[in-house]
N, C-alpha and C positions, 0 to 999 in steps of 0.2 A: 154206293149211293146213286139212286136213279138209273140203274142199269137193268135190274131184273125185269122191270115192266116193259122193256123194249125187246125182250126175247120172244120170238114169234110162236113158240110151241111150248107145251108142257115139258117135253123132254129137254128142250134147251134151257128152260128155267131150272129144272132139277139138275141138269148137268152143270150149270153155273154154280149152284150151291155145292154140288159134289166136289168141284174143283176148289172152291173156297175151303172146304173141309180138308181136302188133300194137302193144301198148302199150310194149314195151321198145325201147330204142335198139339198134342193132347192137352186139354185144358185151355187152349186158345179160344178166343171169343170172336164171333162174327157179328157184325151189326149191319142191318139191311134197311134202307129207306126207299120206299117206292110209292107210286101213286096209289091213293086209297080209293075204294069204291064205296062212297057214302050213299045215304038215302036218295039224294038227288040223282046220282048216276044210276041207281037201281030203277028209279022211275023212268028214266030216259031210255033204258034198254040194257043190253049185255055189257060185259066188262071189257070187251075188245073194241078197239077203234084204230083206224088209220087216218092220219091227217097229214097232208103234204108229203106222203111217202114214208112217214115215221109211224111205225106200229107201236101201240100202247096197250097194255093190259093193266086194268085197275084191280088190285088185290083187296079183298075184305080181310079183316083181322083173322078170320077163320082160315081163309085160303093160305095166307102167309104162315100161320102157325102150323098147319098141316104140312106144308112144304118144308119148313125148317126142321120139323121133328123127324124127317127122313134121315137127316145127317147129324143133328145136334141134340144135345140134352139141355136141360134147364132153359127151355125156350120161353121167352116173354115177348108178347106182341101187343102193341097199343096203337090207337089212332091219334094223330095230332090234328088239331083244328086247322092250323095253317091259315092264319089270317092273311088278307091281301098284303102285298109288299108295301103298299102305301101306309100301312099301320106298323111302323117300325118298333114294335115292342114284343120281344120274345117272352117277357114276363107275363103279359096279358095272354098271349097265346098259350103258354104253359098252364096258366091258371084256368083258362076256359076249357082246355083239353081234359082237365080233371073233373069238371062238373058232370054230374049224372046226365046221361043222354047225349052229351056233346060229341062223344066218340062216334056217334052215328053220322055226324056232320064232318068227320075228319077228311082232310084233303090228302093227307100223307099217312101211310102205315109204316111203323117202325118196329122191326123185330130184331131180337138178339138171341144167340144160342152159344153154347159151349161145346167144343169138340170133345167127344167122349175119349176114354182111354184108348191106347193103341191097338187093343185086341178087338175093338168093335168096328164094324163097317157100316157104310151108308146103306139104306134100304133101296 
């Protein structure tokens, strides 16, 4: 959770997921949560940002789906609205995340995948 977005290169992000795949048994599940790149971020510029020395990469659902499919099968990715912390209601957040179009406003992208059988390797 909240690690993948701080990897500074594409190779580092892919390596992180390859290592997760290596550690899992066949049929094991990985779940990844990272900063989302919603419509507002796209209007402001690119997906990369450094603030106070901390690198951040904001993934779109498509970015994360492509990355996960390199090592995992049955990949599912979705955006969560991620209401501000001062609205302490996960039920409202979950409900809003399912509304048509609200995924474009997601602040978090959540992906999951299953490690394929032992005879398959990461791309």
